[in-house]
N, C-alpha and C positions, 0 to 999 in steps of 0.2 A: 392518483394514479396507482389505486386498488387499495385492498384490505391492509391493516396495520399485523395482521395476522397472518400464519401459515394459511395457504390456499392449495389445496391438493391440486385444483384446476390449473395452476400455472404451466403453461407452454414447457413441454417435457423435449425441448430443444438440447441438442449437444452441445458441449462445449470442444471446440477445433481441441484436439490432441496433438501437441510437437512433441518430437525426441531431440534434444540439444546434441547427442551423440552424431548424427548426420552434420551439422554446422563442424564438428569438433574434427570430424573427419578428413582426411588427405584425399577425400576423391570429391573432385569439384562437381559433380552431377549431384551427389549426396549435398553439398552445400548447398547450391544453388535451390535443390527441394526444400530444404529447409527456410530459407529464406523466403521463397515463395510460400511456404506453406504460413510462416509466421507472420509475415506482411501481409497476407489476404484476410488472416484472422484478424487482428488488427485493426484493417480495414474495414471488414464486413461486421465485426462485432465487438471489436475492443478487448476481447478477453481470449486467453487459451489455458489450457492446461499443459504444462510442461513436466517431459521425463528425463532424466539424462543431466540433471543439476548435480552440482557440488556442496549441497546439505544431506548427510547420511542420517538414517532413519534412528540410530541408537542417540546422535546429537539432539533430534527432535524431541525425541522421548523425553532427555534429560532436560531440557529448555521447559518443557510443559510442566514435569515434575517441580521444577524449581518456581515456575511462576504461579502453580496452584498453591504450593507452601508459601509463597508472598502474599497471595489475596487473602490465605486463610488466616494470615494475620491481624491481632485486634486494630480496629480503626484508629487507637492513638499512636499505635506503633507506625503504621502506612502513613499517617498523616506528615509525621515529621519530616518524610521525604518528597513532599508538597513545598515546590519551588515558588514562593508569593513572586508574581508578575515576570515569571519565567517562559510566559505562554505554554505552559505544557512541555515544553522541547526537552526536558531532561526529568526524570526520576518518577514523582507518581502525580496522577490526576485523578482526584476523587469523582465518585459516583455522580452522574446527570449533569457533570459542568461542562462538557462539550455539545453543541449542538450544530446540525446541519446548517451550511448558509442559506440567508431568509427564512430561517425558525426561531422560535425564542423556547422552545421545549427542548430540556436536554435529553441527550440519549441515555440509554436504561445501560449505562457502561462505566466501567473503571480502568487504567490500563496504566503502563509503565513504557517509558521511554528508554534504550539505549543507542547513544550517540556516537559519532566518530572517534576513534581513539588516533590522533594524528601522529605520525610518525616521519611523513617526509614534507610537510608544507607547514613547520609550526609558526608562521606569520598569520595562518587562519585560527590558532588559538585565540586572540582578542575577538573573534566572530562567533563561534561555537561555545555553548555552554559545556561546561565540564559532567563528565558522568558522575552519577551521585551513586556511593557504595552504599550498598545494603549490609547493614554489620551483623543481621540477626542470620544470615543465610550465606555459609564461608563459600557456595560455589556459583550463587546466583549471577554477580556480573562477570566471571569467567566464562561461563558457560554461555550467556548472554552476547559475548564478544565472538566466542569462537562462532554461534551462528549469523551474527550480523557478515563476520568478514567471508562466511562461505553465501550467503546469499549478494554480498556485495560483488563478489567475482563472477557470481551468476549472472548478476544484471548488468556487468560489464560485457560479457560474451554477447548476451541476447541485445545489449545496444549496438555492439557492433554487426551483426545482422540485421538489424533495424537501419543501421546506416547505408548498408548495401543496398537494401530495399528501396532506400530512398536516393538511390544513385550517389553518395557520398563517400566519401574515403571511409575504410575500415575503421580508423581509431577516432572519426569525429568526434564521438565523444567523449572519449577518454581525456583528455585534458580538462574537462571540464568536471567528470564526476569521480576520478581518482582524488580519493579521501574529500569528497563533495561532502553537502551538509545530509546525508543521509539517515535515518532513523528505522529502528526496530522497536515495534511497538507490541506489546504483549495485552491483551485486552480480555477480561474479565467482564459476560453478561452475567450477573448473579440470577439466581431463581427470582421467577417473579412471584409476588405475596397478594396483588390484589389488583383488579380491573387497571390498568392503565390508560387514562382519559386521552391523550391524544401521542404519549411517547412510544418509540421504537427502539427496539435494541441498537439500531444507527439506521437514522433517518436516510431516504435516498439522497444521493450524494456522488459527486465525482472528485477523486483523488487531485490533491494539489503539484504532487511531483511529474517526474519525467515517466517512470514504469513502477508498479508495484508490485512485489514477489508474496503471495500468501502460503504460508505452510499449511498442511492439511488439517483444518478448522475441524476442532472437535464438537461435534452437532450440526445440525443442517440450520438451514436460515438465510444463506447468503444468496440473493436474487439478482439478477443482472437484467436492465432494461433494454433489450435489441434493438435493431434499427427499426424493425416494425412497430416500435412502441409496443410489445410484448415483455412481460415479465417472463424467465426462464431462469429455472434453479442451477444454480454453479456448482456442483460438488466433483470435487479431486479424488484421485485414488490414494491411496494411502503414501504413495512415491509420486505424486507428483506435486507441483505448484501451481496454483491458478496466478497466471500474470494480465494483469490490465493495463490498458493505456491510461495516463494521469492528464490534469489539464498543461501541465508546461509544456509537455511533448504536442498535446495537440494545438497551442498557440505557435511551437515552431515549424510544426507542418502544415500551419492554417488551416487545419480541420481535416487534413487528409487522413490522418490518424485522429480520429475523434477520442476524447475522453468517453468512455461508458459512465451512465449513472447506474449505481448500485446499493442497495440495502442489506441490513439485517432484519428481518421479519422476528416478528415474536412468535414464541410456538403456542399449538393449540393447547388450551386449557389442561388437560389431561398431562401436559409436560413441563406447566409453571415451574415445576420444584426441579428442572434441571438446569443446571449452571452450563454457560458456552462458553468456551475460551477459543482465542483465535490470535495467530501473530504473524502480522503483516511487515513485509519490511519495503520502505518507501524511498526509492532511490532517488536522491535530490542530488544537485551539481551545488559546485560549488558557489557563492551568493552573485559572481559579478559575472555568471555565464548571462550573456542577452537573448532573449527570449523572443527575439523579432523572428517573424516568418520569415521562412527560407524563401530567396528570391524564387528557386525553382519551385514552389508550392504557389506562387501568385499569377496569375493570367485573367484573361477577358472573361472567362466561363466562371473563374475562383479568384475574386477580387480579395484584396488584403481583408481579414476580418479582424483583427487585434491590433492594438497599440505597441508600440515597442516599450518594452521593460526588462530588466534583469530578474533573475531567478530570486535574489534575496527581497527586492521590493515586491514582488510578486508573492511570496511567501508571507512576507509582513502585513499585508490587505488582506489576505486569506485567513491569517491566525486572527486579526481582529473580527472578520465578519463570522468566525467560528464559534467568538466569545470566549478566547483562549487570551488574547491580549486585548488592552483598553485603546482606544484609538486618542 
């Protein structure tokens, strides 16, 4: 699928841009325009850049400062927050331990996971791991949870627009995603110190979840494989989130809204000394949500492509495929 390193010849196609304020407007024409714009972007490329979300710039900067401080801690401190047998679902996952599905070479990254703080569905506490508290950084967890809630609210509204695009009830997703098994991931791609043989910062993959919301990543490198099988750079403005369709939404819509393959390529050698940080929010539903293809998405021209499965079963299979859980 192309070079492992940054390639200036990558197609300079623009990621579609939409403003959530159109959907939040009282003007039905503006709402319809947003639904059309977002739905078309997800159908045609699977990605869009979103303005008008609920995450303010100061909070973004605060979280980046906290995660930089965490990843600068000594290795023995970070490693005490790694949960054996936890599938990397909470706390710290060390460098090179996750790989793309179908690969055995670990990605050139380490990361931290914040998860759901249950308030209204205590019965899910037995299904979700608890968040891990970092003792060395007093604001780390509180700022992480504030960002989590801001992105969760943004994702809820965006999924309401997607529901309408799919001719479903506005609140179709709400019962599945409110206090769902979502994850906020803070990623550190350390400086590259020697020529990687086969490893990339993040090898080509599709996300597991319904939709992903990516805060403005600090550093270039994110690329998207468009429907014409060309890699394009995905770059957001400082006030934008990059949104993409995940595999769960693909299954639900029988590939009408197909998950888009993306990757983080290694920088050119002159920039090997620069670290890269990235913070995606993975919107997951509650584990019992059925991912069965919607009846409206199946016809003679588009037969059913996926077996019936729940979100929890699908997540477990994928964590095994990523090397984070043992079979």
